N, C-alpha and C positions, 0 to 999 in steps of 0.2 A: 386390542382396540377398546377404547372407553365405551361404556354402555350409553353414555350421553350421545355419542355419535349415531348409534342405531336409533335411539329414541328421537333425536332431532330429524334424522332422515325420514323416519316414518311419518313425521308431522310436516314434512316438506311437500306440500300439495303439488307444486309445479314439477318437481323431480319425479314424484310418484306417477303423475299423469303421463309424463313423457315415457317413463319406464314401461308402463302397462301398454300404452299405444304402440311403442316400438316392439314390445314382446310379441304381441299378436301379429303385427305386420311381418316381423322376421320369421315367424313360423311359416307363413305363406311364401316368403322369399326363399327359404331353404327347401321347402317342398318343391318349388319350381326349379331350383338348382339341380336337384337330383333328377327330376323329370326330364329336364333338357339334356343332361348327360346321357341318360338312358335312351331318350328319343334319338339323339344324334348317333349313338352307337348302333341302335337298331336300324337306322337308315343307311349307315355307311360301313359298319363292321371294321372300322379302321382306327387305330390309335392316333393317327395324324389328324383325323377329323376332331377328336377330343382336344388335341393340342391347339387347333385353330380357335376353339371356343375361348381359350385363354387370351389369344390375341384380340378377339372381338371385345373382350372385357377391358383389356389394358389400353388399347389405342385411345378411346375417349378420355381415360384418366391421364394419359401422357399428354394429350393435346390440350386439355381444358382444366387440369387440376389447379394450375397457378391462377388462372382467371377465377375459378371457383373459390379459391382461398381469399383473394382480395374482395370478392363479392360478399363472402360471409362476414368480413370485417367492416365493409362499407355500407351494406344494406341490411334490411330486417332479416334476421336469421329464421324467424318463424315463417315469414312469407316465402322464403326460399324453399324451406321444407314443404310447405303447403303446395306450391306449384309443382315440385318434383313428384309428389305423391299423386297428384291428378294425372300427370303424364304417365306415370307408372301404371295406374289403373287402366287407362286406355290401351297401353301397350300389352298388358297381360290379357285383356279381353279380346284384342285382335288376334293374339297368338292362339288363344283358346278356340276362337271361331274358325280360323284357318285350319287348325288341327282337326277339329270336329268335322269339317267338310272335306277332309283329305286333300286339301290344296296346299298344304305346308311343304316346304322344301328345306334342305339343310342351309341353303343360302339365306332364306327368309329367317330362319332361326338365328343365324349369326347376326342378322340385322336387328332383330328384336333384342338380342342379348346386348348389342352395342348401345341401343337406346336406353335399356335398363342401366347399363354402366354409366351412361352420360348423366342420368338422374342421380345415381349414386355419387358421382363425382361432385355434384353441386350440393347434394343433401348432407354428405358426411362432414365437411368442415363446419357447416352451419350447426348441425346437431351436436357434434363433439365440443364445439365452442360454447354451447349453452350450459352444460353441466357445471363448469367451474364458476359460472356467474350466478347460479341459483343455489349452490351448495357452499356452506362455509368451508374454509380452508382445512379446519381440523377434521371435517367429515369427508373430505375429498378422497383419501385412500379407500375408505369403506364404500363410498359411492361408486368409485371406479370398479372396485372389486365386485360389488353387487351387479352393476351394469354388465360386467363381463360374465358373471354367473348366469344371469338371465339370457344374455346373448347366446351362451353355449347351451342353455336349456332349449332355446329355439332351434339350435343346430342339431339337437338330439330329437326333439319332438317332430320337427319339420321333415327330415329325411325318413324317419320311421313311419310317419303318416303317409308320406309320398309313396313309399314302397307298397304299402297296403292299398292305397287308392289306385295306383297303377295296376296292381294285380287283380283287384276286384271291380274296378270301374274303368277308368281310362286316363290317359295322359292329359287330355283336354280338361278333365275335371280338376286336375291339379292346377292348371293355368287359371281356370275360373276362380278357384278358391283364393289363389294369390291375389287376383285383382280385387276381390272383396276385402282382403286383409288390410289393404292400404287405407281403407276408410277409417279404421280405428286411430291411426295417427292423426288424420284430419280432425277427428272428434277431440282428441287430446289437445291439439293445438288451439282449437276454438275455446276450450274450457280453461286454458292456461291464462294467467294474468300477463300483462305486458312485462317484457324482460327488462332488467336494469340497463340504464343508458351506458353505452360504451364511451369511455373517456378517450380522447385523442383519436377520434374516428378518422380513418384515412380516406383519401380520395380514391375513387375507382379509376386507377391509372397505372401505367407501366412503372412509374416511380414507386408506387406502393408495393408492386410485386417485387421490385429490386430490394426494397427495404426488408421484406420478409425473407428473401434469399440470403441477404447479408447477415441478418440476425441468426438464422439457423446455422449457417456455416461458420459463424464466429463462436459457436458453443460446441466444443468437442463432445460433451455429454449428450447433446441432442443429436448431432449428426452421427455420432458413433452408434447410438442405439438404433438409428435408422438403417445404418449399414447392416447391423445384425438382423434387423427385420427383413431386409431385402434378401441377403444371401442365404439365411436359414430357410426361408420360405421358397426361394428360387430352386435350390437344389433338393429340398426335401418335400417337394410338392407331389404328393402321391394320390390325393383324392380324385383327381381327374381320371386316373387309371383304375379306379375301383370297379367299374363295370368289367374290365378285363380280368382282374383278380377274382371277381365273383363268378363270372361265367367260365373262364378258361383254366383257372388255377384251383379255386376252392369249390368249383362245381355246385354253385347255389343259384337261386333265382332272385327276382326283384325284391321280395320281402326280406330275405337275408342281406341283400345288397343295401337296403335301406338302413339296416342295423349297423352295417359296416360304416356307412356314412355318419351314423349317429354316435358310434363308439368314441371318437375323440372328444365329443361334447359331453358325453357321460363322464369321461375322465376329467374334463375341464371343470365340471361342476364340483367334483371332489377336490380338484386343485385349488379352486376358489375358496372352498371351506378350509383347506389346509393353510392357505395364505392368511386367512383371518386369524389363525392361531399363531402363525410365525411372523405376523406383520410387525411385531415389536422389535424384531431383529433388524438393527439399523444398517448393517453392511449389505445393503440390497444389491450392490454391484456384483458382489461375489455370488449372491443368490441368483442373479440374472444369468451370469455366465454358466453356472452349474446346471440350471434348468434347460438352457438351450443345448448344451452338450448332451444331456440325458435325452432330450427330445430327438436329436439326431441318432443316438444309439437305438432308441426304441423303433424309429422308422426303419433303420437298417435291419433289425431283427424281424420286423413285420415282413420285409421283402422276401425273406427266405422261409417264412412259415408256410406250411402246407395244411395246417389245421385251421378250420374256420373259427373255433372258439379261442385258440391261441392268438389268432390274428385280431379278433375282437379285443382281447386283453391288451395286446401291444399297442393297438390304435388308441385305446383308452388311456394307457400310460403316457403315450406321446401327447395326448390332449391335455393331461394334467400338467405336464411340464410346460407346454405352450401357454396355458392359462396363467401360470405363475410368472413366466417371463413377460407375457403381454401386459399384465397388471403393473409390473414394475416399470416397464418401458413407458406406458401411458402416464403413470404417476410422475416419473422423472421429467417427462416433456412438459406436462401441464404446470408443474411446480416451477419450472425454469422459464416460463413464458408469460408475459403480460397479456391482459385480455385483448388489447387492441391489435396484437400480433397473433393471437391464437388461431384464427381462421387460416391465416397464411402458413403458420407452422404446421397445422393439421393437413393442409392441402399438399405441402411438400412431403410430409411424412406419408401421405396417401400414395404418392408415387412409389415409395419404397415398400410399404407394407401390402399394397395391392398389386403393385408391379411385380414384386417377388413371386407370389404364388401364381399370378396369371401368366407372366412370362415363363414361370416354372412349369405351367401346364404345357406350354409349347415345347420347352426343353424336354419335359417328361415324355411327351408324345413322340418327339424325334428320337430321343434316346431309346425308348421302348421299341421303336421301329427297327433300329439298327442293333441294339444290344440285347433286346429281350426285356420284358416288363419287370421281372424281379431284379434283374441285374441293374437296370437303370435306377430303381428306387433305392437299392442298397448302396449304390455308388453315391447317390444324392445325400443319403444320411451321413455317410463317412465324410464327404466333402464339407457338409454343414459343420461337423465337429471341428475339422481342421481350420476352416475359415473363422469360426467363432473364436478359437484360441488365438489366431493371428491378430484379429481385431482387438481382443482384450490386451494383447501385448503392445500393439502399435498405439492404442488410445487408452492409456492407463486410467484416465478419468472414469472410465466405465467400471472396471473391476474395483476401483477404490471409492466408488460413490457410496456415501452414507446419507441416510435420510434424517432430516431435522423436524419432521412433522410429529407433533405430540399426539 
């Protein structure tokens, strides 16, 4: 990657503000993610209850993502993010208050998770559509890679802090911290200049939604990458079962569990650094397929590990492969989509890349209940490899994809 890309990105005030604001906010989000999984498992002691969490996250995405997509293309993207952050603050503080007063129940937690997911559903297409409008095309691969590195840093820092805070303070403290973290995104939005005007701005209508669907499913390279997103994360979704691995298999406590949650993100940071050096390799379709296959292999090996430190290493390796594949998938989709369709493309993609892991949490919980936890995760990793190879054969545009970004 050319040095000028990094230099121009560092001088890009709007991109930098959004990056920092989201970085702080995402630390709180991932702290709460771990706390909720631990909280639910402590209340129920059942893998099925962890699976229901995935359903609570996915239903709002399934029901509202298409509406969120056309909203991001038709209305102010900054205002959409602003409103969702305000709702998320209130949601986290209520969750913290009820937990502190010992009036929280599993059903209420599922409700709060669903509200958070609804905010995420509207915030994500708006936020992801902003980056290509404030970053030059030549800088976009590096911008996406840096965004992903920072995202995964939060996925490392957040869980690690969460485990420590749960161990030494309380779960409600984590929820309060998450509520405060959203304020930094609001500050970043207030400091940012107005965004560039969207050409061919669509009407907020069903016709606009149909236009987005028609576009996505007319592009094999876009919908093919979405299929890989969905099936890989659906079958290899193991994070929701980490409390079971921590307590029942690896025999460790909340601090060590926090590091297990963080391990994929540690690997992802290194994966992002690796991608920076191999980004000049133009046959990114082959790189994408190879990284997903290796991801499935490392997840399968993690499932049969009985060593805590080996498990950490395998999760980190899976995270590095996931990072490389995610960067390539995001780059492919944004380079193949015009700005006036980007919110809708992102919202459709959101069904796949969030529906996969969140429905996968349901699948993982059910499979763990009937097959056993290690067996269900190993099975998922193997199926991920098989399906990825099938998709690459059925949709050759993916494996044959070559990048033309200088």
